Every structure is written in structure tokens, then in C-alpha cells.
N, C-alpha and C positions, 0 to 999 in steps of 0.2 A: 395730445393724449400721449405720456409718457407709458409705457408698459413697465409692469414692475418685472426689476430680476429673477431671468431664468426664464420666461412664458413667453414665447416668442405669438407676433402680431398675425391671423387670419383676415384677410381680404377677401370682400365677397369678387366670383367669379362675376368678370364684366362680358356679358352674351348680347346677340345681336348685331355685334361687329358689321358692319361690310367692308370686308378687307381692302374695299380701296377710303375709310371713311377714315380723315386723322381720329386718335381719341385725345380727348381734353379732359384733365383729373377732375373735381377741386380739393383740396387739403384744407381751406382753410374755411373756415366758416365764418368768421367777423364781421364782416360786412358784407349785407347783403346785395347794396344800392354797387357798389364795385363790382358783385359777380354780375350782379343784373346788366352792368354794363359788355362784362368783358363777350357772353351768353348770344347778346346782341350784335356785337363785332362780328362774334362769328357764326353766325349769321345768316350774314350778305353777302347772296349771292355776287361774283365779281365777273371779270371779265371788260375791257371795250366795255361792252353794255351794258353788262348784267350777268350776260345769259348765263352763266353758269351759276347755278346752286351751288350753295353749301355741303363740303360732303363731311360732315365730322358727331362722331358722337361724343355727348358729353354724359360724366357721368357726377353727376349731385348727390354722394349720395354720406350722412353723415358717421357713417362707418370707415369710411376715405381719411376724416378728418386727424390733422396732423402725422398721415402715414405720410414716409420718407423718401427719399428718391428709391433709396436702395432696397424696401418695401414695396416700393412699389413694380417696381424690376422683378422681383421676384414674382408681386402677383400676376403679372405679367405676360411670362414666359414663358408659355403653353400657347401663343396665338402665331404658328408663325412666317404671318403675315405680317407682322408690326415691327417696323424699327426703331420706329420713333413716337413716343408718347411726350405728351403734353403737361404737366401741373400748375394748377391754376393757387398758389401759393400765399406765402400770407405776403410774400416782396408783388402777386398781380393786385393784391386786391388794395396794397399801401402805394404805387406808384402810381404815376399819374398817365404814363405809356399801356402802363398793365400788361405787361412781358407776363407773356407766357414763358415756365421753368420745362426748355427741351430734353430727352434723359433719353439719350440714343445706348441700341440694346450693343452688349456685348457678340461678337462673333457674329452677325448676323450678316447676309450678304443678299444682295437681289442676283436677279442671272446674270444676269451681267457684266454684275460687278467684282473685283478685286476683297478675299476677306478682310475685315477693317483686324488691323494689326494695333488696336487700344481697346482699355476693357470695355469702359462703359464715358460715354463725353454727356455733359449738359450745356445749353446754354439758352441762352434768356431770347426766343418771340413773341411781338407786338401781336398780340389776336386778332386783329383785323389782315394782317397775312400768311399768304397762303402759297403754296411752293409757285407758282407761275408770275409775282408776284416777286421784287427787290424784300429780301428776309433784314430784321434791323438787332442787330446785338445790342440786349441791353446791361446784361449780365452774363459771365460764366462761370464756371466749376466743374472743377475734372473731380469723378467717382472714383 
């Protein structure tokens, strides 16, 4: 969705996210079948015996349709515990791997880490991936 010149898009606030939940926002609504496959993978338990439940908050609201990476980063800026947000965009829906776009936040640090020197970055991650598993990057971009 393209906003008329001079108007700023206001995206809804994301509420109820546990501080340890991965945040996945759907920004493309062109293929419900692909989206449902992404959500199924995101909800799968993980670990050697699938003993760990998925810890993810999925945002599936048409208000986010067509939101750009920059718009999403602005919208989630108040969440002090969120360092990465994942987008299910057009590429996610069209790709056989259904890789998510991972956006990192500028200037965000963990208590034990060194502050980032880059503004923000993004890379593509497969939805079945989680932090303990190896991540496969299928597409990258810099913002």
C-alpha cells in the first residue's frame, strides 16, 4: 500500500509480546496458503525431542500490509527488549523456502554485548529456524 505524499503511515501498536518471543509480522497478504505454511512452521516445537515449545508472536493484521522495513522498525521502536523483528513479506510468500526477512535494530545492545556500530541490517531466515538451530540466509539487504 502506497501512502499519499505528505502522509505518514501509523501502524498499530503490538501488545502482549512476551519479552523472549520472536516477533513475526505479516506484510504481504497475497497468498494465504503460503502464509499458513509459514505459521505452521513457526509454531513447531524444537529441540532434539521437540521438547521446547515455539516462542513466537505472529502479527497477522491487514493494517501491516505493504509496510516497509523502515516503517516496521519505527513502529516497534518502543519495545526495549526487541532486537530483531521478522517480516513475512512478498519474497517470503513467493519463495519455496518461505524465508523471513530479519530486521535488526540500530543501537540496540544486550547487557553483555558491545554496542552495534551499524545502523540496521536485515537478512532472510527460514521460518523453521530458531536461535539454537543453524540459520540459513537466503537473501540479505542493508537498510
